[in-house]
N, C-alpha and C positions, 0 to 999 in steps of 0.2 A: 504494500499500500503505499502511496505517494503522501509526503506530509502537506499540509497546507497552511503556509506560513503567514496568510495574510489575516488580519481582524476583519470580522464582518463588519459591513457600512450599515448604520441603522439612520433611518432618516425620520424625522420627527412629524408626524401626522396630526397629532392632537395632543393639546395639553389644557388640562381643565384645573383651575385653582378654586381653593374654596378658602375663605378668611372668615375666622371666628375669633371671639373674646375668650383667652385664657382664663378662667374663672380662679385659679390658683396666682396667676402673677398678673392679671389685669392687663394683659399686653395681647395685642392682637397677633395671632399666629396664623400660618398657612399649611394647608395641605394640599397636595396634588396628585394627579394622574396623568402620566404620560403614555402616550401610544406610539411605538417607532415601528418601522417597517425595515426589513431586509429583504430585498429583492431576491427573486430565484437567479440562479447562476448556471452557465453552461460550462461544464468540466473541459479540459482540452481533448477528452476522449469522445467528446459529443453528449455526454448524460446531463440532463438537467436536474441540477438539485434544486429542492424546494427552499424558499425564503423562509423567513420566521417573522414572528409578529412579538414584539416585547411590551409588556405592561410594566411601568415602574410606579412604584407608589413612594411618596416623601414628605416629609414636614420640614417646613423653611427650605433650607438648601441641602438638606440630606435625603439620600435614598434611604428608605426604611425596609424596602422590599421590591423583588422584581420576579415577572413569571415570564418565561420564554414559551410561547405557544406555537404548534404547527399551525397551518393555515386551516386544518380540519377544525382543529379546537378552538381556533379563533371564531371562525362559522359558527360553531355549537354555541359559543358563548354568546356572539351577536344576535342570534335567533332567540337565544333564552332571554337576553335584556328586551328585544323586541316584543315578545311574548308577555313578560313581565309588564311592560309599559303598556300594551293593549288592554291587560286585565285591569290596570290601574284605571286606565281613562273610561273603560266600562263599567267599573264600581262607581267612580266618580260623577259621571252621567246619572247612574240610577239614585244615587243620594241626592244631586241637584232636583231631580224629578218629584222625588217622595215629598 
């Protein structure tokens, strides 16, 4: 097997920031979620390697955790979020009508 000496390049696709007041310090704090994409690549032999999706979670400037997802895993996550949002909106509409 050949070694792959290059670091995967990830490009930022989305960053969501959430600001809140820390009750213990009375300071404004920030948490964030970042979605990054590593595009698929073709090997010198002609094979195509899948890219990856990286989700990073952080607080202020520090990364607290990261998930590296395959494209299939990212698609399942996106579908799950979509279904949760749809369920939420249906229930909200039902409550407004009652």
